[in-house]
N, C-alpha and C positions, 0 to 999 in steps of 0.2 A: 504494500500500500504506500510506503514512503516514496517509491519510485513514481507512482501515479500522481502523488501530490506535487512532486517536483516538476513533472511534465505539465501539469495544469498551470503552475505558476509561470513556467517558461512560455507556454502557449498564450497566456494572457498578455505577455509582453510583445508578442509578435502579431502584427496586424493582419497578416495573411493566414493565420492559423486560428481556428475557432477553439472554444473551450474543450472540445473533445479531441483536439489535435489534428483535425482535418483541415486541408487547404481550402481557402475561400477567397473570393474577390471582395475587397473591402467596399462597403456601401458608402458612397460619398454623396448620396442624393440630398442629405440634409446640410451639407457644407456649403458655405457661400462661395459664389464664383468671384475669385479675386485674380489680379494679375500675378502670375508666377513666372519666374525666370530661373534657369539653371545654366551653369557654365561648367564644362568638363574639359579635361586636357589629357593628352598622352604624347609619347615620344616614339619615333621610329628611328632606331640607331643603325647606321650603315657606314661603310667606308667613305672616305672623302671622294674617291673616284666615282662611286655610285651616286653620291649626292651631286657631284659636278655634272654627271650625265643627265640627271633629272632636271636640274636647273637650266642646262643648255637646251633641253627639249629633244634630246637624242635617244630617248628610250624607244626600243623597237615596238613596244605595245602602244606608244602614243603619249599623250599628255597625262603624265602620272598625277600631277597635283590637281588638274582640272577634273579628271575622272574620279579621284579619291574624294574631292569636294562634293561632287554630285552623288556619289555612293553614300557619303555620310548624311547628306540631307535626306535622301530617300530612306535611309535606315531609320532616322529619327521619326519619319512619318509612319513607319511600319513596326515600331517598337512593340505595340500590343500583339502583333502577329508572331513576334520572336520570343518575348519574355512572358511566361505564364502569369496570369492574374493582373497584368498591367491593363489599365483602362485605355480604350481607344480615345484619342484626344484630337480635337480640331486645332492643330498648332497654328498660331498666328505668325510666327517667325522662327526660322532656323538659319543661322549663319555658321559657316564652317571655314575657319582660317587655317591655312597650312603654311608655316613659315620655315623655309630652309635655314638651318643653323650650322654654320661651319665649325663652331666650337664643339658640337656633339661628336662627330658630325652626324647630321640627320635632319629630321623634320619635326617641328612642334605642331601638333594638331590640336585645335581648340574649337569647340562647338558651343554655341549659345542658342538656347531654345526658349521660346516665350509662348505662353497661353493665358487666356483668361478662362478660368474654370475652377472646379472644386478640388482638384488634385494637382500635385506638382509634376515637373517635367525633368527630374533628375535622371530617370532611366532613359529618356529620349536623348538627353545630352550625352550620357555615357555610351549609349548605343551608337550614336552618330560618330563619336570619336573612335570607338572600337572598329566599326566597319570601315571608316576612312583609313585607319592604320592598316587593317587587313588588306585593303585595296592597294595601298602603296606596296606592301609586301608582295602581293600577287603580281603586280606589274613589273617588279624588279628582281624577282626570285631567280630568273634565268641568269642574271648577271652576278648576283650575290645571294647565296643561300643562308648566310650567317646573319642576316638582318634580324634585329631584335625589336620587339614591341614592348615598351616599358611604361610604368608610371601612370596608367590610366586611372584618373581619379576625379572626383567632384571638386571643383575650385570654389564655386559659389552657388548659393541658392537664395532666392528672395521670394517672399509671399507665403501665405498659409499660416496655420496656427503656430508652427515652430519658428517662424520669423526668419531672420537673416543669418545665413551661415557663410563664412568666408574662411578659406583655408589660411592658416597663419604661418605654416612652416613648409616652405618649398625646398628645403635643403636636400631632401631625398630625391627630388626630381630635377634639380637644377644642374 
């Protein structure tokens, strides 16, 4: 019985788990529609030569950064199809910035997602970054298999009951 009590306490803390431990979609129908914004970021680490190839536009598969940007935006719009229990949202804005960084060397991928609704867009921003990073990898893997995707994380979120969150320590990803 002690194990069951512990499970019930844990389940109460998780919003996608009901009191009996079953997965459920959270009911957001009573929550007010407010403006919500989320920003996520990730890195794609590669050799300087591969980065130079991307920046010069000489990748055999085409425009790496443009394709990754479109893939990330499309992914944000399809998050509820990819992540179980995510609400389908009518996103009002998705931006995806990919910045070549010679210091890494590699690319910084940053997504910003906005909605006016009863639930946040953190998963949409994280999904956008993840898919954009994967697209970069896919388009350059023939040139360099050792490319690494690192540090995908939520940078900021605004709106909703939990308020404003801003990451304060970027040391691990800088």
